[in-house]
C-alpha positions as CSV (number, residue, x, y, z in Angstrom):
1,M,-20.8,97.6,-37.0
2,T,-22.9,95.4,-34.5
3,A,-23.2,96.0,-30.9
4,K,-20.1,93.8,-28.3
5,K,-22.5,92.0,-26.5
6,K,-21.7,91.7,-22.5
7,P,-19.7,88.7,-21.3
8,V,-22.1,86.5,-19.7
9,T,-21.0,85.7,-15.6
10,R,-22.0,83.0,-13.7
11,T,-22.0,82.0,-10.3
12,R,-21.6,79.4,-8.2
13,K,-22.5,78.5,-5.1
14,A,-20.0,77.7,-2.2
15,I,-21.3,74.0,-1.1
16,D,-20.7,73.7,3.0
17,L,-21.1,69.9,3.5
18,E,-21.0,70.4,7.2
19,T,-24.6,72.0,6.5
20,Y,-25.5,68.3,5.1
21,S,-25.9,65.1,6.4
22,A,-23.8,61.9,5.7
23,L,-26.5,60.7,2.8
24,D,-26.7,64.2,1.4
25,A,-23.2,64.5,0.9
26,Y,-23.1,61.0,0.0
27,C,-25.3,61.9,-3.2
28,I,-23.6,65.4,-4.1
29,S,-20.7,63.1,-4.6
30,I,-22.2,61.0,-7.0
31,N,-24.0,64.1,-8.4
32,E,-21.0,65.2,-9.2
33,Y,-19.1,61.9,-10.6
34,F,-21.9,61.7,-12.8
35,K,-21.0,65.0,-14.3
36,S,-17.3,65.0,-14.3
37,L,-17.9,61.9,-16.6
38,R,-20.1,64.0,-18.6
39,R,-18.2,66.2,-19.0
40,A,-15.1,64.1,-20.1
41,G,-17.0,62.9,-22.5
42,F,-18.9,59.0,-21.6
43,N,-22.4,58.8,-22.9
44,E,-24.9,58.9,-21.0
45,T,-24.9,54.6,-20.5
46,N,-21.2,54.5,-19.5
47,A,-21.4,57.1,-16.9
48,L,-24.4,55.6,-15.3
49,W,-22.6,51.9,-15.3
50,L,-19.1,53.3,-14.3
51,I,-21.5,55.1,-11.1
52,A,-22.9,51.4,-10.5
53,D,-19.6,49.8,-9.2
54,R,-18.3,51.7,-6.7
55,E,-15.0,50.1,-6.9
56,T,-14.3,52.6,-10.0
57,Y,-14.6,56.2,-7.8
58,P,-11.7,57.4,-6.8
59,D,-10.6,57.5,-3.4
60,W,-11.0,61.3,-2.4
61,I,-14.6,61.0,-3.7
62,L,-16.4,59.8,-0.8
63,P,-15.3,59.3,2.9
64,T,-13.6,56.2,3.6
65,L,-15.4,53.5,6.1
66,P,-14.0,52.3,9.1
67,N,-13.0,48.7,8.9
68,K,-15.0,46.6,11.1
69,I,-13.3,43.7,10.5
70,D,-9.6,43.2,12.4
71,P,-6.6,43.5,10.2
72,D,-5.0,40.9,11.0
73,P,-4.4,37.6,10.1
74,Y,-6.3,34.8,11.3
75,E,-4.0,32.1,13.6
76,D,-5.2,28.8,14.3
77,E,-3.2,27.7,17.3
78,D,-3.7,24.2,17.1
């Protein structure tokens, strides 16, 4: 009878986004998005293609940018 192997335990570090700059947080979120696409079965080319198109990102993955354009439609008073 063979000896049983010890189970492998992996430790993960918690990421505290408050200690990183906005650029660091952005890069971390892109990296996590790429890794999740690869785990989901996308090949590397398709995963990179999805990352290059910002419209494919989920709403919650990146912080929202402030709306610099007035959302009210322009009204012409001729």
